[in-house]
C-alpha positions in Angstrom: 0.0 0.0 0.0 3.0 2.2 0.4 6.1 3.0 -1.7 9.2 1.2 -0.4 11.4 4.2 -0.9 9.0 6.4 1.0 8.9 3.9 3.8 12.7 3.9 4.0 12.6 7.7 4.2 10.0 7.6 7.0 12.0 5.0 8.9 15.0 7.3 8.9 12.9 10.3 9.8 11.4 8.4 12.7 14.7 7.3 14.0 15.9 10.9 13.8 12.8 12.1 15.6 13.4 9.6 18.4 17.0 10.6 18.9 16.3 14.4 18.8 12.9 15.9 19.4 11.6 13.0 21.4 14.6 12.7 23.7 14.6 16.4 24.3 10.9 16.3 25.3 11.3 13.3 27.6 14.2 15.0 29.5 11.9 18.0 30.2 8.7 16.1 30.8 9.0 12.2 31.4 6.1 10.1 30.3 3.6 9.1 33.0 4.5 5.4 33.0 7.3 3.1 31.7 4.7 1.1 29.7 1.2 1.8 28.5 -1.4 -1.0 28.1 -4.8 -1.6 26.8 -7.7 -2.9 28.9 -6.5 -6.3 27.8 -2.9 -5.6 29.1 -1.5 -5.4 25.6 1.4 -3.0 25.2 0.7 0.2 23.2 3.5 1.8 21.2 4.3 5.5 21.6 3.5 6.2 18.0 2.0 4.4 15.0 3.0 5.2 11.4 2.7 3.5 7.9 5.5 1.3 9.0 3.1 -0.6 11.3 0.8 -1.4 8.5 3.3 -1.4 5.5 2.4 -5.0 4.5 -1.3 -4.4 4.4 -3.1 -5.1 1.1 -5.9 -2.6 1.0 -8.2 -4.5 -1.3 -7.7 -7.9 0.4 -7.8 -6.8 4.0 -9.8 -3.6 4.1 -11.8 -3.1 0.9 -14.8 -0.9 0.8 -17.9 -0.8 3.0 -20.4 -3.5 2.1 -17.9 -5.5 0.1 -15.7 -8.5 1.1 -14.0 -8.8 3.5 -16.3 -6.3 5.3 -13.6 -5.0 7.5 -15.0 -1.5 7.0 -18.7 -2.5 7.5 -21.4 -4.9 6.3 -23.5 -2.1 4.6 -22.4 0.3 1.9 -23.9 3.3 3.6 -24.1 2.0 7.3 -25.6 4.7 9.6 -25.9 7.3 6.8 -29.1 5.3 5.7 -30.2 3.6 8.8 -29.2 4.0 12.5 -28.6 1.0 14.6 -31.5 -0.6 16.5 -31.6 1.0 20.0 -32.5 -1.8 22.5 -32.5 -1.4 26.2 -32.2 -4.7 28.1 -35.3 -4.7 30.2 -37.0 -7.1 32.5 -37.9 -7.4 36.2 -40.5 -8.8 38.5 -43.8 -9.8 36.9 -44.7 -9.8 33.2 -47.1 -6.8 34.0 -44.2 -4.7 35.4 -41.9 -5.5 32.5 -44.6 -4.8 29.9 -45.1 -1.3 31.4 -41.3 -0.7 31.0 -41.4 -1.9 27.4 -44.1 0.5 26.5 -42.4 3.3 28.3 -39.1 2.7 26.4 -40.9 2.5 23.0 -42.6 5.7 23.8 -39.2 7.3 24.6 -37.8 6.3 21.2 -36.4 2.8 21.7 -36.6 0.9 18.4 -36.4 -2.7 19.5 -37.2 -4.9 22.5 -34.5 -6.7 24.5 -36.0 -9.0 27.1 -34.1 -10.0 30.3 -35.3 -13.1 32.2 -34.9 -13.9 35.9 -32.6 -16.6 37.0 -35.3 -19.2 37.6 -36.4 -18.8 34.0 -32.8 -19.0 32.7 -32.4 -22.2 34.5 -35.7 -23.7 33.4 -37.6 -23.6 36.6 -41.1 -22.4 37.3 -41.4 -19.6 39.8 -42.9 -21.8 42.5 -40.4 -24.6 42.3 -38.2 -25.0 45.4 -35.0 -24.5 43.4 -36.3 -21.0 42.3 -36.9 -19.8 45.8 -35.6 -16.2 46.3 -34.8 -15.6 42.7 -38.2 -14.3 41.5 -37.8 -11.1 39.2 -34.4 -10.2 40.5 -32.4 -10.1 37.3 -35.2 -10.1 34.8 -38.8 -11.0 34.3 -40.3 -14.3 35.4 -41.9 -16.4 32.6 -43.3 -19.7 33.6 -45.9 -20.3 31.0 -47.4 -19.0 27.8 -49.8 -17.0 29.9 -46.9 -15.0 31.3 -45.5 -14.4 27.8 -49.0 -13.3 26.5 -49.1 -10.6 29.3 -45.5 -9.6 28.8 -46.2 -8.8 25.1 -49.7 -7.4 25.5 -50.1 -4.4 23.3 -46.7 -4.7 21.7 -46.9 -4.7 17.9 -44.9 -7.9 17.3 -45.2 -7.8 13.5 -43.5 -4.3 13.6 -41.1 -4.4 16.5 -38.0 -6.6 16.6 -37.4 -8.5 19.8 -34.2 -9.9 21.4 -34.4 -12.5 24.1 -31.4 -13.3 26.3 -32.1 -17.0 27.0 -29.9 -20.1 26.4 -30.5 -23.5 27.9 -34.4 -23.1 27.7 -34.2 -20.9 24.5 -36.2 -23.2 22.3 -39.1 -23.2 24.9 -39.2 -19.5 25.6 -38.9 -18.8 21.8 -41.9 -21.2 21.2 -43.8 -19.2 23.9 -43.1 -16.0 21.9 -44.2 -17.5 18.7 -47.3 -19.0 20.3 -48.3 -15.6 21.9 -48.1 -14.0 18.4 -50.0 -16.8 16.8 -52.8 -16.5 19.4 -53.0 -12.8 18.3 -53.2 -13.7 14.6 -49.6 -12.9 13.7 -47.9 -15.5 11.6 -44.3 -16.7 12.5 -42.9 -15.5 9.2 -43.9 -11.9 10.2 -41.8 -12.1 13.4 -38.4 -10.4 13.6 -35.9 -10.8 16.3 -33.1 -12.8 18.0 -32.8 -15.5 20.6 -29.4 -15.7 22.2 -29.4 -19.5 22.3 -25.7 -19.7 22.6 -25.1 -22.7 24.8 -21.3 -23.0 24.1 -20.7 -19.7 25.8 -22.7 -21.0 28.8 -20.2 -23.8 29.3 -17.3 -21.4 28.8 -18.4 -18.5 30.9 -21.9 -17.8 32.2 -22.6 -21.4 33.5 -26.3 -21.3 33.0 -26.3 -24.7 31.4 -28.8 -27.5 32.0 -28.2 -30.4 29.7 -24.9 -32.0 28.6 -23.1 -30.3 25.6 -24.3 -32.7 22.8 -28.1 -32.7 23.6 -27.7 -28.9 24.2 -26.2 -28.5 20.7 -28.9 -30.6 19.3 -31.5 -28.2 20.6 -29.7 -25.3 19.1 -29.6 -26.9 15.7 -33.3 -27.7 16.0 -34.1 -24.0 16.4 -31.8 -23.2 13.4 -33.5 -25.7 11.2 -37.1 -24.7 12.4 -36.3 -21.0 12.1 -35.0 -21.3 8.5 -38.3 -23.1 7.6 -40.9 -21.4 9.6 -39.6 -18.0 11.1 -37.3 -16.9 8.3 -36.8 -13.3 9.6 -35.6 -14.5 13.0 -31.9 -14.8 14.0 -31.9 -18.2 15.8 -28.5 -17.7 17.5 -26.8 -14.6 18.8 -23.3 -15.9 19.3 -22.2 -14.1 22.4 -18.9 -12.8 23.4 -20.4 -10.4 25.9 -20.6 -12.9 28.7 -17.1 -14.2 28.0 -15.8 -10.6 28.4 -17.9 -10.1 31.6 -16.2 -13.2 33.0 -12.9 -11.5 32.7 -11.5 -12.3 29.3 -9.3 -10.0 27.2 -10.7 -8.5 23.9 -8.7 -11.0 21.9 -10.1 -13.9 23.9 -13.7 -12.6 23.5 -13.1 -12.3 19.7 -11.4 -15.7 19.4 -13.8 -17.8 21.6 -16.9 -16.2 20.1 -16.0 -16.8 16.6 -14.8 -20.3 17.4 -18.3 -20.9 18.9 -19.9 -19.5 15.7 -17.8 -21.8 13.5 -18.8 -24.8 15.6 -22.5 -24.0 15.2 -21.9 -23.8 11.4 -20.2 -27.3 11.5 -23.3 -28.8 13.5 -25.8 -27.1 11.1 -24.0 -28.7 8.1 -23.8 -32.1 9.9 -27.6 -31.9 10.3 -27.8 -31.8 6.5 -28.5 -28.1 6.0 -26.9 -26.2 3.3 -24.6 -23.5 4.9 -26.4 -20.8 2.9 -29.7 -22.0 4.3 -29.0 -20.9 7.8 -25.8 -18.8 7.9 -27.5 -15.5 7.0 -29.6 -15.7 10.1 -26.6 -16.1 12.5 -25.8 -13.0 14.5 -23.3 -12.0 17.1 -23.3 -10.1 20.4 -20.1 -8.3 21.6 -19.1 -6.4 24.7 -18.1 -2.7 24.4 -15.4 -2.2 27.1 -13.5 0.9 28.2 -10.5 0.8 25.8 -11.9 2.8 22.9 -9.6 1.8 20.1 -9.1 -1.8 21.1 -12.9 -2.4 21.0 -13.2 -0.8 17.6 -10.4 -3.0 16.3 -12.1 -6.0 17.7 -15.2 -5.5 15.7 -13.3 -4.8 12.5 -11.2 -8.0 12.9 -14.4 -10.0 13.7 -16.0 -9.0 10.4 -12.9 -9.9 8.4 -12.3 -13.2 10.1 -15.9 -14.4 9.8 -16.1 -13.4 6.1 -12.9 -15.3 5.3 -13.9 -18.4 7.2 -17.5 -18.6 5.7 -16.3 -18.0 2.2 -13.1 -20.0 2.1 -13.5 -22.7 4.8 -17.2 -23.4 4.6 -17.6 -22.4 0.9 -20.7 -20.4 1.5 -21.8 -18.8 -1.8 -24.4 -16.4 -0.7 -22.7 -13.1 0.3 -25.1 -12.7 3.2 -23.6 -15.8 4.7 -20.3 -13.9 4.9 -21.7 -11.0 6.9 -21.0 -10.7 10.6 -23.9 -8.7 12.0 -23.7 -7.9 15.6 -25.4 -6.4 18.7 -23.4 -4.6 21.3 -23.8 -4.0 24.9 -21.7 -1.7 27.0 -19.6 -3.4 29.7 -21.6 -4.1 32.8 -18.4 -5.3 34.5 -16.8 -1.9 34.1 -19.5 -0.1 36.1 -18.8 0.9 39.6 -20.9 1.1 42.7 -18.7 3.9 43.9 -19.6 7.3 42.3 -22.3 5.7 40.1 -22.9 8.9 38.1 -19.4 8.4 36.6 -20.9 5.3 34.8 -22.8 7.7 32.4 -19.4 8.7 31.1 -18.1 5.2 30.8 -21.2 4.0 29.0 -21.0 7.0 26.5 -17.4 6.1 25.6 -18.2 2.5 25.2 -21.4 3.2 23.1 -19.3 5.5 20.8 -16.8 2.7 20.2 -19.6 0.4 19.3 -21.1 2.9 16.8 -17.7 3.7 15.3 -17.1 -0.1 15.1 -20.1 -0.5 12.9 -22.7 -2.1 15.2 -26.2 -3.0 13.9 -27.8 -2.9 17.4 -26.9 -1.3 20.7 -27.9 -1.5 24.4 -26.4 1.0 26.8 -26.2 0.0 30.4 -27.7 2.2 33.1 -25.6 4.2 35.7 -27.2 2.2 38.7 -26.6 -1.3 37.5 -23.7 -2.0 39.8 -26.3 -1.5 42.6 -29.8 -2.7 41.3 -31.8 -3.3 38.2 -32.2 0.0 36.3 -34.6 2.6 37.5 -36.8 4.4 35.0 -34.7 7.5 35.5 -31.4 5.7 34.8 -32.7 3.8 31.9 -33.9 7.0 30.3 -30.4 8.5 30.6 -28.9 5.4 29.0 -31.3 5.6 26.0 -30.7 9.3 25.6 -27.0 8.5 25.4 -27.6 6.6 22.3 -29.9 9.2 20.9 -27.3 12.0 21.5 -24.6 10.0 19.7 -27.0 9.4 16.8 -28.4 12.9 16.6 -25.8 15.3 17.8 -22.2 13.9 17.6 -21.8 13.7 13.8 -20.1 10.3 13.9 -22.9 8.8 11.8 -22.2 11.1 8.9 -19.4 9.0 7.4 -18.6 5.3 7.1 -15.8 3.8 9.2 -14.2 7.1 10.0 -11.3 5.4 11.8 -10.5 3.2 8.9 -7.0 3.7 7.8 -5.8 4.9 11.2 -2.3 3.4 11.6 -3.1 2.6 15.2 -6.5 1.1 14.5 -5.3 -1.0 11.6 -2.3 -2.3 13.6 -4.6 -3.2 16.5 -7.1 -4.9 14.1 -4.2 -7.0 12.7 -3.1 -7.9 16.2 -6.5 -9.1 17.2 -6.8 -11.1 14.0 -3.5 -12.8 14.6 -4.3 -13.6 18.2 -7.7 -15.0 17.3 -6.1 -17.4 14.8 -3.6 -18.6 17.4 -6.4 -19.5 19.7 -8.2 -21.2 16.8 -5.0 -23.3 16.3 -4.8 -24.2 20.0 -8.5 -25.2 20.2 -8.0 -27.4 17.1 -5.0 -29.1 18.7 -7.3 -30.0 21.7 -9.8 -31.7 19.4 -12.2 -28.9 18.8 -14.7 -26.8 20.8 -16.5 -29.5 22.8 -13.2 -31.3 23.9 -11.6 -27.9 24.7 -14.6 -27.0 26.9 -14.5 -30.4 28.7 -10.8 -29.9 29.3 -11.4 -26.4 30.7 -9.2 -24.6 28.2 -11.2 -21.5 27.5 -12.3 -21.3 31.2 -8.6 -21.3 32.3 -7.5 -18.7 29.8 -10.4 -16.4 31.0 -9.5 -17.0 34.7 -5.9 -16.1 34.1 -6.9 -12.9 32.3 -9.4 -11.9 35.0 -6.8 -12.5 37.7 -4.2 -10.4 36.0 -6.6 -7.5 35.5 -7.6 -7.5 39.2 -4.0 -7.7 40.2 -3.2 -4.6 38.1 -5.9 -2.7 39.9 -4.7 -3.9 43.3 -1.2 -2.8 42.5 -2.4 0.5 41.1 -1.0 -0.3 37.7 -4.5 0.2 36.4 -6.5 3.1 37.9 -10.3 3.0 38.2 -11.8 6.3 38.9 -13.7 6.2 42.3 -12.3 2.8 43.1 -8.6 3.1 43.5 -8.2 6.7 42.3 -10.1 9.8 43.2 -12.1 8.2 46.0 -14.9 9.9 47.8 -16.9 9.1 51.0 -20.3 10.5 50.2 -23.8 8.8 50.8 -25.5 7.3 47.8 -28.1 9.7 46.4 -29.4 8.1 43.2 -32.9 6.5 43.2 -33.1 2.7 42.9 -35.7 0.6 41.4 -38.4 -0.7 43.7 -40.4 -3.8 42.5 -44.0 -4.6 43.4 -43.8 -6.4 46.8 -46.9 -8.5 45.9 -45.5 -9.5 42.5 -44.4 -13.0 43.6 -47.7 -13.9 45.1 -49.5 -12.7 42.0 -47.1 -14.7 39.8 -47.6 -17.9 41.8 -51.4 -17.4 41.8 -51.4 -17.0 38.0 -49.3 -20.1 37.6 -51.7 -22.2 39.8 -54.7 -20.8 37.9 -53.1 -21.9 34.6 -52.5 -25.5 35.9 -56.1 -25.6 37.1 -57.9 -24.3 34.0 -55.9 -25.8 31.1 -56.7 -29.1 29.5 -54.5 -31.4 31.6 -55.2 -34.4 29.4 -53.8 -32.5 26.5 -50.8 -31.4 28.6 -49.9 -35.0 29.4 -50.3 -36.0 25.7 -48.1 -33.3 24.4 -45.4 -33.9 27.1 -45.4 -37.6 26.1 -44.9 -36.8 22.5 -42.1 -34.5 23.3 -40.4 -37.2 25.4 -40.5 -39.6 22.4 -39.1 -36.9 20.1 -36.3 -36.2 22.5 -35.5 -40.0 22.6 -35.3 -40.0 18.9 -33.7 -37.8 16.2 -36.7 -35.7 15.1 -36.6 -31.9 15.4 -38.1 -31.2 18.8 -39.4 -27.7 18.0 -42.8 -28.8 16.6 -43.3 -30.8 19.8 -42.2 -27.9 22.0 -44.7 -25.7 20.2 -47.5 -28.2 20.9 -46.6 -28.3 24.6 -46.5 -24.5 24.8 -49.9 -24.0 23.1 -51.3 -26.5 25.7 -49.9 -24.2 28.4 -47.4 -26.7 29.7 -45.1 -24.8 32.1 -41.4 -24.2 31.5 -40.5 -26.4 34.4 -42.7 -29.3 33.1 -41.1 -29.2 29.6 -37.6 -29.0 31.0 -38.3 -31.9 33.4 -39.1 -34.1 30.4 -36.0 -33.1 28.7 -34.0 -33.8 31.8 -35.4 -37.3 31.9 -34.0 -38.0 28.4 -30.9 -35.8 28.2 -29.7 -35.8 31.8 -28.2 -32.8 33.7 -24.7 -31.6 33.1 -22.2 -31.3 36.0 -19.0 -29.4 35.1 -15.7 -31.1 35.9 -13.5 -28.8 38.0 -10.2 -27.9 36.4 -7.5 -26.9 38.8 
């Protein structure tokens, strides 16, 4: 990309600058530290020049927006034509409370729903099961049956609003409830748009909300991929998630590598099912974290697009260009938020959101300032939404495509990320692939080491966190916190009991028996799950049948 003679001249000029101007400046004013590092503890050079990207082939490695390899974006016009979908992750207490929050956010300009479920739902328990005691509504909304889903979505134009659901082990069941709730209102499955997270590999690696062993868990994921391609063609049946890998303490490069490795594994399983790669790959989507290191995060997104496009085209021989596109949702880094001086979190979130936008995100959630203390209050969530709207309407960053493309620093960081990701791919392959690597605890160990190193840097004051180990204050907390309906649990249990009492329990038994037989065989389970859901079988009842057939996974400790 650069003339060799000019590069030689630049190298000589750079050496002269280091020996003269730089040395003189350092004697007068030394640098603040001996080394500078990214959030991922990667060293940062003092200066980046064309020498750092001298070998880059513009056409092959950068190209133009909307064209292979998509480093500069998956759309030719990006945010000049259409802003990203603004989703605020929302869910707490009962379906009624969360439904009110959804309507409030849509009135305030949110353009897509993002549904958070409570821990009992995430683990496949009904609200009134003993294992769910004490977890009702605390980290999301409680959904135990189709009745809850119908209330949750009441008044929401499901044929017009795209919905994202963060659910994994019970994803097939909760998705079926969403589809059934729409059908009961006369809305066809092919009219629905949205995403289920449904990324079970990430659960084994980082978040640990798994239920079944890896192989039957993967079967359920592929069942949704197959069913979606046939019946719900506008739905993204997996959101391959690096977010939780990063929240567990990974570096940016680990988040990139492990997320893409998970995605490639889902592609292998889909092909093994007998599906053509172009039948399902266009509906795969991704979910990344936006952490504090502005340029490192942007480089991560750009490297992700390039790697995915190359692997889909060259390794899996996908012919449809839509299969090459890495489309992604971003959420700002919850783990970066502090309980100390929580108002500062507004600034952190704004920086992280800006990185996501400049990195070319298709969808964005901005965390609220109070999330290190509680679920977001209406006041806090409004500020978080306004942060996105100010970036979109006032900052000017949406006026041009990939404005940081060509930056010597950003391009060098993008290349570093790509190289580190392929090194992890090599190590995973040497272990026998993703499932053997998970069972051996490889990714878990890498993340644990990175998390430990990061915390040690804070403890040793190598890394400064405002309000935590720098610029501390001792002031009482003044921000309002969310208060949930104290009678919500009783109303939820009463509704669940009413469902069990008034439904056709003969039909319930029949549909559960048919699902059990399907699980024992090789058929796609989704049609049978749909029958159970329409019969108002509860989440816990359906999961119990699956546990009988698939068993329950217990992770092997790796020391």
